[in-house]
N, C-alpha and C positions, 0 to 999 in steps of 0.2 A: 746607046747613056746607059737607058731603062732597063735594059739587059745583066748590064753592069748590079747596076742600083740593084736589084733582083739578084740577082746573085752573090754578094755582100751581104742582102738583110738573108739569108738563105745559110748562108754563113754563122752569121753570127747566131743564130737562133738553134742551128746545131751546135754550136761552139756553147750556150748559154746550155740546153739539154744534155750537154755532154759533159758541164762539170759540175748541176746541181745537183746536189744528194737534199732529200728530202732527214730535217731533222728533230731531234727525237722532243716530244714536247718536255722534258723538262730539265732539258741545256742550260746552265745558266748565262748570260751573256749572247743568246744566239746568230744575232746578228755580224758580231766579232769571228766565230765559231764560224760561220759560213763563208765569211768574207777570208779567213785558212785555207778554209777548205776547199774553194773555188782558188783560190792562191798554186794552191798546192798540186791540183785536181791538169788545170790549167802549168803549168810550170810541165809533169806529165805528158801533154799533150806535144806541148811545142820540142821534148827532144825523144814523138818519136821518130821511129824510125826512117817513116819514108817522108813526115816534114822536117827530121834532119838530112835531107838525102837535097833536097829542096833550096832548106838555108844556110845547110852545112854548123848548122850548129853543133854545140858538145854533147856528149854522148849523157843521158838522161842524169845518172848519178855525178855525172864534174858539175853539171847543170845544177842540182839542189846544193850539191856541195859548194860551189861557189856561191850560192849564194846567202850558204849559211856564215859565211870567212865575210861577208860584212861586216858579222856583226862583230867578231871578234875581237878581245881584250885583253891589254898587255898586261902581265904583274903589278897590281900596284896596291902598295901597303896598304893600307892606312891608323887612326890614332885606334887599333884594337887588335890586327891583325897584321901580322908583317907577311908579303905574298914572295915567294922566288921560285924561276920556274928556275931545273936540275934533270936531273938521271941520275934515276936507280938502275944497275944493270943493266945501260945504254938504254936504257926506257927514256925518253920525256915524261915527265910531274911539274906538276904543280905543288907547291907546298902550299899550305896555309898553316900560318905559326901563332896562339893568344899571344900580346905581349903582355894582357897581368903577372903579373908576379901569383907563383903558385912554390910550396911547401911539396907539400908532393907531385907525385907522374900525374901526365896528362893520358885519359883514352886516346885513341887517334880512331880515326875512321878512314877507308882507304873508297874511297871513291872514283865510277868505269860506268863513264857516261855510254847515252844511247845511241842509235844513227844505224841500225843492224849491219854492223858490222863494218860498213862502211862508208858512214860520213858522222859527224861531229868534233867534237873536241874538247880537251878541260877550258881552253879558250875561250866559247861560246859565251858570251852576257848573263845568259841566263847561271846556267849555271856555276858559271864563274863566282855567279852571286846567292848559289844556291850552299858552295862550299864556303864563301866568306864569312855567311849569317852564322854555317854547323860551326865553324873552327868557336866566333865570335861567342853564339849562346849556351853550346855545350860545353870549352874551353875545352874543344881536342882541336890535337893536330890533326889536319887533313891529308891526303896525299890521293891529287886528283889524277888518274894516269893515259898518257895517250898513248893507244898499245897501234903498228902499224897495222892498219885497213887494208881490208880489197875496194877494187878489184885487185889492188896491184899488186898486196898480198892477200895471202887465201889463209882457208884455213890448214895448220891448226893453230897459225905465226899469232896473230892476235891472244888467243886462248896461253899459250906460252907465252906471251910480254903478260901477258899478265898476271899469272904465276913469280911469272920471274922475277918482278916490281912487289912482292908480299913475300914471295921467298929472301929476297933482298933486304926488306925491312924488319925481314921476323929476327933480324938478326938481334944477338943480345948488344954490340957496337953497333948498331945503328938506334937501334931502342933509347941508348944509352943516348945516347947524341941530341934526343931533340925531346928528352926527360917520358917518355911514354912509358907505358905499365904497361908489361906483357899480356896481364892477364884479363885489358877491358882493350882489346881490341874487336871491329866490328868489318867486314865487308859491305859493300853496298853498292848500285847499281843501276839506272833505273831501261826499262825497253830492253838491248841485247846486252844495253852494262847489266843487268840483274840476268840475265842468263850468262854470264861469264864470271861474273859473284857467288854464282849457286854454282858453274861449274868447279871454280877453286875451292869452297866450301866445302864440296865434298872432298876434292883432292886433299886439302888440306889436313882433314878433320881422320879420314881415314887413311893418312901415310904416318905407319910409327916413327918418319925419319923428321919429320918435324916436331923441334923442341915443344914448342907453342902453337898451341892451337886455339881457335879464333872464340871469342866469344861472342858474337855475336852478327848476323848480319841481316841486311835492309834490302828487299826487290819490293822495287817500283814498275807498276803495269807492266809483270818481265813476259817472254818469251820463253819459252821451259822444254818447247819439243819441236821437232820436226816430223814426226810420224803421221799425228793422224789427224789433220787440217782444214776437214767436217765437223767439228762440235760447234754447238747450235752458237754460241760468238762467229766462227769462222763464218756459219749460213745467215744469221741478222745483220751481221755489221762486216756484210763482204764491203759493201760498197765506201763504208767510212760511218760516223765523221772522221776526218783528218785522215787514219791511217787505212785504206781500203785493203780487202785482202787480196788484191794483185799485185800492188805497191810496195806490201810488203815481203810477197813470196818475190817478186819482180828484183828487186834489192837484196835482200834476204842469196839466193840464190848465189850472187857474184862471187859471195865470200868464199864458194865452190867448185865452179867453174862457171866461165861464162859462153857454153856453149845452151841455147835457148832450149834445148829438146828439156831440162829439168826443172825451169820454172813452169813449161807449157804443160808437164808430166804432173807438178804439184799443186797447180789448180785445180785437176783433176781429180786430186789425194791418188793418182795410181803412179807413186816416185819410189817406194821402197821396194827393197830391192827381193828373186828369195833367199827365205830363210831369217828372214827379220822380223815372222808371225810371230818370237815366242814374247817382243814388250811390246805387243796391241794391250795385252790384258795390263796393262801398267799405265797406258794413257788411256784409259778407258771412261771416256765418260758420262755413260751411263751407270757407270757402275763407283764414281767418285768425286764426278758433280752433284753439287746437295739438287733436290727437286724442284725449288722455284726454277733455277736459269734450264731446265729438260724441256721444259712448255709439251711440244707437241713431236719433238721431233724424236726418230727413230735412229736407234746406231747402227750402221753399217761400217764395214773393216773398209779400212783402206785395202786396195785391187795393187796384186806383187807379181813383179818383173815385167812391165811392161816397158819399161825402159831398156836400151838398148843403146850402148856398152850399160852396162845396171851402175849406181852409186851405192857399193858396202861403208864408204864413209858415213854412208845416214845413220848405221848404228852405231857412230863414235857417241858417250856419253855425252861430253862433254859439244857436243851439238843440242842434245836432251836431254838433261839435270829429273828430270820430271821420270823417264827409262831407267831410272831404278832399279836392282832389289832395294825391299826393307829393309836388311844387314846395310847399306853402305845408308841409307835415313834413320839410323838409329845413334850415330854420332852426332847427326848435328848440333852449331850450338839456336840457340837463343834465334826466335830469327822474329821478322818485319816483315811482312806482305800487303801491297796496297794495291787492288783493283780495282778497277772505270766499269761500269753498267757498259757502257756503249763504246768497247773496244776491242776487237778481233781478237786479240790475245787471253781477254778478259779470261777460259774455260781451264789456259794453261794455270794460272796463276791460284784458279779457285780448287785445282785440282792437285796443289802441289803441299792448299793447306786440307785438303783432305787426309791426303796418305803422311806427311808429317805429324796431326796428329793421328793417326790408325798407333804410331808406334811410340807413342811418347815423348813427342819432340813439342817443346814448348813452341807454343806462335802467336799473336798480333796478329789480329788483322781487321785492315781496317776498308770498304768498300764504300766506292766511291759510288752514289747512286743516279747524279746526273753526271757522271764524269766519262771522259775523253783523252785517248792514246796520245802522249804528246807534249799532255798539258803544262809539264815543267820546264821545255821550254817557249812557251808565252809568260813572263814571268817582267817583261818588261819596257818600255815604247814599242816600237808604236802598238805593240797589238795585244799588250798582257793581258792575262785571261787570269780571271780570280779564282779562277779551279785551281789554277796554274802555284794559289801565294796558298789558295788553302790545303792546298798539299803537301804542297814546304812543310807548313805547319805544322802538320799530323807529321810527318818526317821525323821533324827535328825536337817533333814533342818526346818522340818516340824513346829518342838515341839518349834526351837529357836524362828520362827517368830510367833507363834501363841500363845503359854504358858505364 
């Protein structure tokens, strides 16, 4: 009996050590963040392959997805906004249509949710509220997109779904149907949704076949490249809070393959294939990162050709909107980027700000000094974060002023 108690105590200590992450001093509501962070790490641990074999638990992505689905909501209209689910080009979308009468055409926002191309939905309550607030406050038609996700659907299905929705929406007859001004359309997204928004924006703005161009793009703590995974933020926030480097890579790699060799190589920054060296200068943090974020970090190039077979798909700019030439950035529209200080993806957004400003794109940048990744997903009970509310307010205020 004493032996069992000792073993149980040891397991509890190891478990607590595993899920513990020191919190930066300036984080607001640290106890809430610590609880959420511990829950995420515990979920990751419970879906560890070793434990999975013992307990018959689902794959870790399925486990996360099941938990998130507990907070899904139906399309419920209110006194200000009509909410409905439909499809655009066979892709599910949720529409938010302001009820107030208006003589002129409305602006529109196309929103793409995050979740590392694996998790999430427009049905997630915090994002449903975000889009509802956007429609009411900005008096805009909001189109929230539910593209097909990995691992069931891998790259480039998710990207193609988003592009199809945008192309469908920008038709004259669809814009007229919803009373939308074709010159006042913005695309936005958080996290991997920001990746998708940035990639589709580049496609539309640089493709002469699109009659209408986007007026603006809004990217909230976006991931914008998979080429170099050793920037200062990748190193400083390797263990989170909330989004660790390992979890981000583990999820995002499912977008490409279920081969475990790829995430292992990505953790070591040895995943890029031969023939990709020309991309390094486009994502070189020692060039594009503001000095205050470089600190004492020393730049080293990713190591090439360690994966067999190699993944030439990693060269595709739809995975790395940051890694395109200046000529493809010059035509981009008015841009809003929000970055968070304590975020493993922080430097992607900061570098995109620099690169866009360098080619003359008008950029508005908000940096949350106490920010953490994914805060928009925690704007409702039982674990809402004031940070999420502040990010929501900054985003919607920018849309009000610029759209």
